[in-house]
C-alpha positions as CSV (number, residue, x, y, z in Angstrom):
1,M,48.7,-24.6,85.0
2,P,47.8,-23.3,87.9
3,C,47.1,-19.5,88.2
4,L,49.7,-17.5,90.5
5,P,48.0,-15.1,93.2
6,R,48.2,-11.6,92.2
7,P,50.0,-9.6,94.9
8,P,48.3,-7.5,97.2
9,R,47.2,-3.8,96.1
10,R,49.5,-2.0,98.3
11,L,52.5,-4.1,97.4
12,A,51.7,-3.7,93.3
13,P,53.2,-0.1,93.3
14,A,56.3,-1.4,95.0
15,L,56.8,-4.0,92.4
16,F,56.0,-1.7,89.6
17,T,58.8,1.1,91.1
18,A,61.4,-1.9,91.4
19,A,60.6,-2.9,87.9
20,L,61.0,0.6,86.7
21,L,64.3,1.3,88.5
22,A,65.9,-2.1,87.3
23,S,64.6,-0.7,83.8
24,A,66.3,2.3,84.1
25,L,69.8,1.2,84.7
26,P,72.1,1.6,81.6
27,A,72.1,-1.5,79.6
28,Q,75.6,-0.8,78.2
29,A,76.9,-1.3,81.9
30,A,74.8,-4.2,82.6
31,A,75.9,-6.0,79.2
32,L,79.9,-4.8,79.8
33,V,80.6,-8.0,82.1
34,Q,78.3,-10.8,83.1
35,P,78.8,-12.7,86.5
36,A,79.8,-15.9,84.2
37,D,82.8,-13.8,82.8
38,V,84.4,-13.7,86.5
39,Q,85.9,-16.9,87.4
40,V,85.6,-17.7,91.2
41,Q,87.0,-20.8,93.1
42,H,86.1,-21.2,96.4
43,L,89.1,-22.9,98.5
44,G,88.3,-23.4,102.0
45,E,88.0,-20.4,103.7
46,R,89.4,-18.5,100.7
47,F,87.9,-17.2,97.5
48,V,90.1,-17.0,94.4
49,V,88.9,-14.9,91.5
50,D,90.0,-13.9,88.0
51,V,88.7,-12.2,85.3
52,D,89.9,-10.8,82.1
53,L,88.4,-7.6,80.4
54,R,89.0,-5.6,77.2
55,S,88.2,-1.6,77.2
56,P,88.3,0.2,74.3
57,A,90.2,3.1,76.3
58,P,93.8,3.3,76.0
59,P,96.2,2.2,78.8
60,A,96.4,5.6,80.4
61,T,92.7,6.2,80.5
62,A,91.9,2.7,82.1
63,F,94.7,3.0,84.7
64,A,93.4,6.7,85.6
65,V,89.9,5.4,86.0
66,L,90.9,2.4,88.2
67,T,93.2,4.9,90.3
68,D,90.7,8.1,90.7
69,F,89.7,6.7,94.1
70,D,88.2,10.0,95.3
71,H,85.9,10.0,92.6
72,L,84.6,6.7,92.6
73,V,81.6,6.8,94.5
74,G,78.9,7.3,91.7
75,V,80.5,5.5,89.1
76,V,80.8,1.9,91.3
77,P,77.1,1.5,92.6
78,N,77.9,-0.5,95.6
79,L,80.5,2.3,96.8
80,T,79.2,5.0,99.5
81,E,82.7,6.0,100.2
82,S,86.2,6.2,98.8
83,R,89.3,8.3,99.2
84,V,92.7,8.3,99.3
85,T,94.2,8.5,102.7
86,A,97.8,8.9,102.1
87,R,100.3,9.0,99.0
88,Q,104.1,8.2,99.2
89,G,105.1,8.2,95.7
90,L,103.5,5.1,94.1
91,T,102.5,3.7,97.3
92,W,99.0,4.9,98.1
93,R,96.7,4.0,101.1
94,V,92.8,3.9,99.9
95,H,89.8,3.8,102.3
96,Q,86.4,2.6,100.7
97,R,82.9,1.6,102.4
98,G,80.0,0.2,100.9
99,V,77.3,-2.5,100.7
100,A,77.1,-5.5,98.6
101,R,73.8,-6.6,97.6
102,W,72.3,-10.0,96.0
103,G,68.9,-10.9,95.9
104,I,67.8,-10.9,99.5
105,F,71.8,-11.0,101.2
106,T,73.4,-7.5,102.2
107,L,76.9,-7.5,103.3
108,N,78.0,-3.9,104.4
109,F,82.1,-3.8,103.4
110,E,84.6,-1.4,104.6
111,S,88.6,-2.1,104.1
112,E,91.9,0.0,104.1
113,R,94.5,-1.1,101.5
114,E,97.7,-0.4,100.5
115,L,98.5,-0.1,96.7
116,T,101.6,-0.3,94.9
117,L,101.2,1.7,91.3
118,D,103.1,1.0,88.1
119,P,101.4,3.4,85.7
120,P,99.7,2.2,83.2
121,R,100.9,-1.3,83.8
122,E,100.0,-2.5,87.2
123,I,98.2,-2.2,90.4
124,R,98.7,-4.2,93.3
125,A,96.5,-4.2,96.2
126,H,97.2,-5.5,100.0
127,T,94.4,-5.0,102.5
128,L,95.5,-3.7,105.8
129,S,92.2,-3.7,108.0
130,G,88.4,-3.9,107.2
131,N,86.0,-6.6,107.6
132,V,88.1,-8.9,105.3
133,K,90.5,-11.0,107.1
134,A,93.1,-11.2,104.0
135,M,92.7,-9.6,100.5
136,D,95.8,-9.3,97.8
137,S,95.1,-8.5,94.5
138,V,96.6,-7.2,91.3
139,M,95.3,-5.7,88.0
140,R,97.3,-5.8,85.0
141,L,96.8,-3.8,82.1
142,S,98.4,-4.0,78.5
143,A,97.6,-2.2,75.1
144,D,95.6,-4.1,72.7
145,G,95.2,-2.7,69.4
146,G,93.6,1.0,70.4
147,G,92.2,-0.5,73.9
148,T,93.4,-2.1,76.7
149,R,93.5,-5.8,77.9
150,L,92.9,-6.1,81.8
151,H,93.4,-8.9,83.9
152,Y,92.2,-9.0,87.5
153,H,93.4,-11.4,90.1
154,A,92.2,-11.6,93.7
155,E,92.6,-14.0,96.7
156,V,90.1,-13.1,99.6
157,V,89.5,-14.5,103.1
158,P,86.4,-13.0,104.1
159,G,86.2,-11.9,107.6
160,G,82.7,-12.8,108.9
161,W,79.8,-15.0,107.9
162,F,79.2,-15.6,104.5
163,P,75.9,-16.6,103.0
164,P,76.4,-20.4,102.7
165,G,76.2,-22.0,99.1
166,I,76.1,-18.7,97.3
167,G,79.3,-17.0,98.3
168,P,80.7,-17.7,94.8
169,S,77.9,-16.5,93.2
170,M,77.8,-13.4,95.2
171,V,81.6,-12.8,94.5
172,Q,80.6,-13.3,90.8
173,H,77.7,-10.6,90.8
174,E,79.8,-8.1,92.6
175,T,83.0,-8.3,90.7
176,A,80.9,-8.0,87.7
177,E,78.8,-5.2,88.4
178,Q,81.9,-3.2,89.8
179,F,83.9,-3.7,86.6
180,S,80.9,-3.0,84.2
181,A,80.5,0.2,86.0
182,L,84.5,0.8,85.6
183,L,84.7,-0.2,82.0
184,A,81.7,2.2,81.1
185,E,83.5,5.1,83.2
186,M,86.5,4.4,80.8
187,A,84.4,4.4,77.5
188,R,83.2,7.7,78.6
189,R,86.3,9.3,79.4
């Protein structure tokens, strides 16, 4: 078995720091939703995403977390900005910005979406502007014992270059990471 070369001395502290930061991530959040739990179909230029989740939180709490857009930065790891820009009854406009990371790839994202809320059963979203050509999603919530069953369905057409061959894996990873953080917040509340 060949010996692998040791990293240069100046690289060792960086590798140690990266390993330390990775080990400091909450194990609970990492284990809640795995990329394999996220079903992604790549159909032409469109991605179809489906994921079924369960939260121990009641539907009202789950719905409150999912619609707490003004406080999602710090909860969802890839968001750098999130705010409700307009409310008209149960129709909201939401602006979000962030950075998706997968391996060596990073993609900045920004969106302005219109949401139609049906508390605590459903959240429909339609992208109005941003760096995707189109995105429509629906999150359905239903009581499940003392918790909540959640089903998320989205259809997304990326607006620009997407890393060839790894698109579905990147979408799975980002979706799993976001929902892991949201489920952890639901459990915390």
